[in-house]
C-alpha positions in Angstrom: 20.2 -3.0 39.0 16.7 -1.4 39.2 13.4 -3.4 39.1 10.2 -1.7 37.9 7.6 -2.1 40.6 4.9 -3.4 38.3 7.2 -6.2 37.2 8.3 -7.1 40.8 5.7 -9.7 41.5 6.1 -11.3 38.0 9.9 -11.6 38.7 9.4 -13.0 42.2 6.9 -15.7 41.3 7.7 -16.5 37.6 11.2 -15.5 36.6 13.5 -15.4 39.6 15.8 -18.5 39.6 16.0 -18.4 43.4 12.3 -18.3 44.1 10.6 -21.0 46.1 8.2 -23.3 44.4 5.6 -25.7 45.8 5.9 -29.4 45.3 3.4 -30.3 42.5 2.6 -33.7 44.0 -0.9 -33.7 45.5 -0.9 -33.8 49.3 2.7 -32.5 49.6 3.1 -29.0 51.2 6.9 -28.8 50.8 8.3 -25.5 49.4 11.9 -25.4 48.2 14.3 -23.9 45.7 14.1 -24.9 42.1 17.6 -26.7 42.2 16.3 -29.0 44.9 12.9 -29.8 43.4 14.1 -32.7 41.3 16.0 -34.3 44.2 13.0 -33.9 46.5 10.7 -35.6 43.9 13.1 -38.4 43.3 13.9 -39.2 47.0 10.4 -38.7 48.4 7.9 -39.4 45.7 9.2 -41.3 42.6 8.9 -43.1 40.2 10.4 -41.4 37.2 7.1 -41.2 35.2 5.4 -39.3 38.1 8.3 -37.0 38.5 8.3 -36.1 34.8 4.6 -35.4 34.9 5.0 -33.3 38.0 7.8 -31.2 36.4 5.6 -30.6 33.3 2.8 -29.4 35.6 5.1 -27.1 37.5 7.0 -25.7 34.5 4.6 -26.1 31.5 6.2 -25.5 28.0 5.6 -22.1 26.4 2.6 -22.1 24.0 3.4 -22.3 20.3 3.7 -18.9 18.7 0.6 -17.9 16.7 1.4 -17.8 13.0 0.2 -14.8 11.1 -1.9 -15.5 8.0 0.1 -15.6 4.8 0.0 -12.2 3.2 -1.1 -11.9 -0.4 -0.4 -8.6 -2.2 -3.9 -7.5 -3.3 -2.8 -5.6 -6.4 0.0 -7.6 -8.0 -0.5 -9.8 -11.1 -1.4 -13.3 -10.0 -1.6 -16.8 -11.6 -5.0 -18.4 -11.0 -5.5 -22.2 -10.4 -6.0 -22.7 -14.1 -2.6 -21.4 -14.9 -3.8 -18.1 -16.4 -2.4 -14.8 -15.3 -5.0 -12.4 -13.9 -4.9 -8.7 -13.3 -7.2 -6.2 -11.6 -10.0 -4.6 -13.7 -11.8 -1.4 -13.1 -14.0 -3.1 -10.6 -11.1 -4.2 -8.4 -11.8 -7.8 -9.3 -9.3 -10.2 -11.0 -9.7 -11.1 -14.6 -7.7 -13.4 -16.9 -9.6 -12.9 -20.1 -10.4 -16.6 -20.6 -13.9 -18.1 -21.0 -16.1 -17.9 -17.9 -17.0 -21.5 -18.1 -20.6 -20.8 -17.3 -23.5 -18.6 -18.7 -24.2 -15.6 -16.5 -26.8 -14.1 -18.9 -25.3 -10.6 -18.3 -21.8 -10.6 -19.8 -20.1 -11.6 -23.1 -18.9 -15.0 -21.7 -15.4 -13.9 -21.0 -13.6 -13.3 -17.8 -13.2 -9.5 -18.0 -10.8 -8.2 -19.0 -11.8 -5.0 -17.2 -15.2 -5.5 -15.6 -18.2 -7.8 -15.4 -18.3 -11.4 -14.0 -15.1 -13.3 -13.7 -14.3 -17.1 -13.9 -14.3 -19.2 -10.8 -10.5 -19.3 -10.7 -10.3 -15.5 -10.7 -13.2 -15.2 -8.2 -11.1 -17.4 -5.9 -8.3 -14.7 -6.1 -10.9 -12.0 -5.2 -11.6 -13.8 -2.0 -8.1 -14.7 -1.1 -6.5 -11.3 -1.9 -9.0 -9.7 0.4 -8.6 -12.4 3.1 -12.4 -12.7 3.4 -13.8 -15.2 5.9 -16.5 -17.7 4.9 -19.9 -16.0 4.3 -18.5 -12.9 2.6 -18.5 -12.6 -1.1 -17.5 -10.1 -3.9 -20.2 -9.1 -6.2 -20.0 -8.1 -9.9 -19.1 -4.5 -9.2 -16.3 -5.5 -6.8 -18.1 -4.8 -3.6 -17.9 -7.1 -0.6 -21.3 -8.4 0.4 -22.9 -10.8 3.0 -26.3 -12.0 4.0 -28.4 -9.7 6.2 -28.6 -10.2 9.9 -32.4 -9.6 9.8 -33.4 -10.6 6.3 -31.1 -13.6 5.9 -32.4 -14.6 2.5 -30.7 -11.7 0.7 -27.1 -10.5 0.2 -26.2 -6.9 1.0 -23.1 -4.8 0.1 -24.1 -1.8 2.3 -23.6 0.8 -0.5 -25.9 3.6 -1.5 -26.4 2.6 -5.1 -30.2 2.4 -5.5 -32.9 4.9 -6.2 -34.7 6.3 -3.2 -38.4 5.6 -3.0 -41.1 4.6 -0.5 -39.7 1.1 -0.1 -36.0 2.0 -0.2 -33.7 4.6 1.3 -31.1 4.0 -1.4 -28.8 1.8 0.6 -28.3 -1.9 -0.2 -29.0 -3.3 3.3 -27.0 -3.7 5.3 -29.4 -5.8 7.4 -32.8 -5.7 5.6 -34.7 -4.1 2.8 -34.1 -4.4 -1.0 -30.8 -5.6 -2.3 -29.0 -3.9 -5.3 -28.9 -5.6 -8.7 -25.3 -6.8 -8.2 -26.1 -8.4 -4.9 -29.2 -10.1 -6.4 -27.0 -11.5 -9.1 -24.4 -12.6 -6.6 -27.0 -14.3 -4.5 -27.9 -16.4 -7.6 -24.3 -17.1 -8.7 -23.0 -18.1 -5.2 -25.6 -20.9 -5.3 -24.8 -22.0 -8.9 -21.6 -21.1 -10.8 -19.7 -20.1 -7.6 -21.2 -22.8 -5.5 -17.8 -24.0 -4.2 -17.3 -20.7 -2.4 -20.6 -20.6 -0.7 -20.2 -21.2 3.0 -21.9 -24.3 4.4 -23.9 -22.2 6.9 -25.3 -20.0 4.1 -26.0 -23.0 1.8 -28.0 -24.9 4.5 -29.9 -21.8 5.6 -30.9 -20.8 2.0 -31.8 -24.4 1.2 -34.2 -24.4 4.1 -35.7 -21.1 2.9 -36.1 -22.5 -0.6 -37.8 -25.6 0.8 -40.2 -23.5 2.8 -41.0 -21.5 -0.3 -41.8 -24.6 -2.3 -44.0 -25.8 0.4 -46.0 -22.5 0.5 -46.4 -22.7 -3.3 -47.8 -26.2 -3.1 -50.4 -25.1 -0.5 -51.4 -22.1 -2.6 -52.2 -24.4 -5.5 
């Protein structure tokens, strides 16, 4: 049988059943084979509780296997939490065709069916199907957005969707500068009709910014 050199040390000190191991009891320098370890512990050290703890220290259990996140097919028809079936629209967002349940002042009050704002139950599908972490959102056009790392009071999707002028290079962020119309709307909605999906970190930071703004307005008056 051949042993690969790079695995030799691992075999000698971790896998070989005939390797010598040190007694795990503090102050004992005895080294002996694995079959004799329990006899040594019982005869020399005892009691049973200390022996058991020593064996656990010497041979710790394997760590539990890391579970992969549950996969959700991002394109199949899904049933939202309200029991309505939702499908992808032209924006890549999910729509069920039911009432939005809130007034967005930009759509006809319905969830899709092909574009525009979606109800909270379908918006939840947008986030889950993309497996987005807290602090990432999906705006009206279906683009993923998050707050800037420099200008933290705005959301940015990083797309080049704006007109180039002296104040803007045409890109929505991704760290500072103007935000596109869809991200401006998303910033409002995530604090109102989609409040349940706003991360606590973003909510607290934006609340602090709002409080500072109200304080400045009072001083100006």
